[in-house]
N, C-alpha and C positions, 0 to 999 in steps of 0.2 A: 615323039618325047611330050609328055603331059606338060602344060603351063599352070602353076598354081598362081591364083590373084595375089598380089601386094597387098597384105593387111595394114591398115592404115587407122589411126584414131583421132578424133578431132574433140576437143573439150571447150567450151564455153568456160568462163573465168568468173563471173560474178554470181553467186549462187550455186555455182555446179562446183569449181575447185575452192570456191570459198564460201562462207556462211553469210555473207553480208556484201552489201554495194562497196566497189573499191573506189568510185569516182568521189562519192563523198567523204569516205574515210581518206581519201587524198587531201580533198580540199581542208578538210578538218586538220590534217598533218602539217600542210602548208602554211594555213592562215588562222587556224584555231576554230573551235566550235563557236564561240561567240560571235566573230566576224562572218561566219558562215550562216549563222541564222539571221543575222542583220541583213545579210545579202540577200538571202532568200525572201525578206519581207519585202525589200526593195525591187525584187526581181518579179515579184506575185503577179503584177500584172501580165508579162511577158508568159509565166507559167500556166494562168488562166487561159490565155489564148492559145496555148499548146494545149489543154485540156478539152477546148472547145473546137479545136480543130481548125484554128486560124492560122496556125503557124506549125509547120512540120516539125518532126523530131529532130532532123540535123540542124535545122536553124535555131530551135530552142538551146539544143546541147551547145551551139558555138557561142551564142551569147551568153548561156550561163556560165561556161569555162571562160570565155573572154573577160568575163565581169571580175571573175577572182584572179586571174592569172596575165591580164593585161601587161605587155611589154615585159614581162619578168625575163629575165636572161635565161637562155637554153642553157647553160652551164650548170648555172643554180637550180633550175627546175630539175634537171638531170641527177645533179648530187642529191637533192632532197627525195627524188625517186628511189635511189639507191639506199637512203637511209629508211626510207616506207618500207622498202622489200626486207632490209635487214630487221626492222625494229616492230613492225606492225602487222605485216603479212602473216607471218607465222601465226600470229595469234588468231587470225580468222580463218585458216585452210581448213578444210573439210578433210579431216584424217582418212575417210573412208574412198574417198575420189583419189586423193594423193597417192593411195596404195593400189587404186586402179590403174592410175598412170604409170607407175612404177612396174607394174605387172606387165603393162603394154611393151614398155621400154626393155622389160627384161626377154620379151617374144621377140626382140628387133623391130618393132613394129614403130614407123615414122608417125610421130606425134605433133599435131598442131593446137595452137592456143587462138580460140576464134573467138574475138569479142569486140563487143561496140566500144568498149572503153579505149582510152588512148594507149598509143604505143610509148607514152613519156613513163607511165610508171609501170607498165606491163613488161618493158625490154628486160629490167633486172629479173624479173622472175623467169622469164622465157630463156633468158640465158643462163640461169642459174639451172633451171631443169631440162635442158637440152630440146626446148620446143621452137618448131617454126612458128613465127608470130604472125598471126593474119589479124589486123586491128585497124580500128580507127585511126588515122594519123594526122597528129598535130602538125602545124605549119608554125616556121619561124623567119622573122622578116627581120635582116640586119641583126641576127642574134638572138631577137627578142619575139616572145609568144605572140602570133600574129591572129586575128579575129578567126578566119577561116580555117576548117580543116586542108589537108592537103590531098585528103581521100573520101570518097563518100563514107559516110556513118555504115560502120560494119553490123548491120542490124538485120536480120529476118533475111530477105531474100540475097542480100548483098553478102552475107556469110557464105551462102552455098556458091556463090558465083567465087568469092575469093579461094574457097577448096577446089574448086573445078579449074581454076587457072593455076592453082599450084600443080595440080595434077596432071596438066596438059602432058600428052605423049605418054601418058601411063595407061594402057588400055585395058588392063583387066585390075581392078581394085576390088576387094572386100573392105568395106566401110564401118568402122563405129564410130556413133556420135553420142555426147552427153552435154544436156542441157536441162534449164528449169523453167523455160518461159517462153512466151509468144515470139520471142525475138529467136529462139531456137529453132521454130516450128519447120522450116524449110528443109534446116541442115537434118534433123532427126528425121523426117520423110524420105529425105533422100538416101539415108545411111543404110546398109543392110542390117545392121543392129542400132538401132537409135533407142537411148535409154534417156527417159524423162526424170530427174531427179526432184525428188519432193522433199521440203523441209520437215 
């Protein structure tokens, strides 16, 4: 009996399913644009250190998000994330890629949302669209946002690692992958059909 491969599809979020970065959009939604810009001025030395290679991507991201969400209650952030998904995310979705996602789902392909953005604001979207979420995971201590992530930053090689872990035990897979940046390279190179989205 001939065994056909299972087809799966992996989608990046920022710049692929959306037309803009969701992290700063969520910060703006929670704190407002003025406070975000003032915060970026305060964080300028840290961001310069990242640009110069003195601070790694995860450290910089942890510090930036902790600056804005420090000790915010988990329940409050989750409520804001649901509102963010209802009120703002629909305005930044890339229509052609949502149609492609729907096509894969109509074919019965399991679909993954693979993103360096945090599960806080991605989970409502993943739940709405029936996607398995593989993302950077926030951590909460005593119900409040804490400094360090609960998982490695889901960027670059970590994206591929997460997909392969999710597919463990599935010997024959035909994979589609969609991404738009350097952070998606390993995932796109691994896929049988990797699609680079150009804005």
